[in-house]
N, C-alpha and C positions, 0 to 999 in steps of 0.2 A: 647528105648523103654519105659522105666520106666517115664522119663520125661513127654512123652505124656499122659501117663496114670493118672499121678499125675495131669497134667493140666486139663484132662477132668473129673477126680474126683472133682477138686476143682470147676471147673464150675458147676457141679451137686449141689455141696453143697452151692454155692452162689445162685443158682437157687432155692433150697429148701427153704433156708432162705428167700429170697424174696417172695416167695409164702406164707411163713408163715406170713410173715409181712403184706401182702396183705390180708389175711383171718383175721388177728386180726383187720385191720383198718374197713374192711367191717363189722366185728361184733361189733365193737365198734359204727359204723354208724347205724346200725340197732338197736341196744339196745337204742341209743339216739332216734331214731323216734319212738320207740314203746313207750318210757317215756313221749313223746311229746304228741302222740296219747291218751295215758291213762290221762294225766293231762287235755287235752281238753276234753275228754268225761266226765271226773269227774267235769269240770267246767260246761258242758251243762246238765248233770245230776242235778247238784245244782239248776239250773235256773229252769228247768222244774219241774212241781208240781209232787208230788208222786201220783203214781196210787193207789187208795184205794181198788182196785179190782172190783169196781163197773164197769159194762158194760157202755159205753158212749151211750146215747140215739140218735139213729139216726131218723131224721125226714122222715116220710113216705110221699110218694106223695099221693095225693086225687083226685077225680074226681069232675065232676060239680056238681053232686047231694049232696057231701060231703060239698062243699063249700056253696051251697044253704042252707043246714041244719045249718050249723055252724052260719051263718049269719042270719038265720031265713028269707030267701027271697026264691023266685022261681027260678027253674032251669032257666026259660026264662028270669028273670032279670040278672042271672049270665050270661046267653049268651049275653045280651045287654051289660053289663059291658064289657064283653071280646071285642065286636065289638068296642066300644067306647075306647078300650085301657086303661080302667081302673084297668085291672087285669092282673098280670104277669102270664103267663103258658107257657107250651111248648105242642107242638102237636107232636103226632107220629102216622102218617096215620089219622085215624079217631079218634084215643084216645087224648084226652086233659087231662093234669095232672097240678096238682096245689101245690105249698107248702104253706100249710095254713100260716105260720109265713111271708112270703113274702106278700100275700094276704092282711093279717092284717095290715102290716106295711104301704103298699101302701094305703089302705082303710083310715087309720089314718092320713096319710100325706094328702089325698085328703080333708078330713073332715076339717082338721086344715087351710088349705088353703082357701076352700069355706065357712067355718064357721066364719072368721075373724070378 
């Protein structure tokens, strides 16, 4: 009987040692991955500009009247330019919206092409 119990105890001891070795290997792999992730994050942070705490200005969308006022033209001229596909815009149902920066860029490009 004692021989069987010694054999059983020996197997349990070997199993415990194997599990401890496996846990150590897993811990080592996790620590290496964490170090890699931290190094990659530090490299990315070095490349990105530091935030100054100032909020980023987000350009708002404007309507036909705002575009007309900005370019000192009539709303009707704005509509004509839209029909001629001279202005970039989006339509949501009956609403039409523009980004002034895109409209200015498009107008400047048209002026340069036609003003050669």
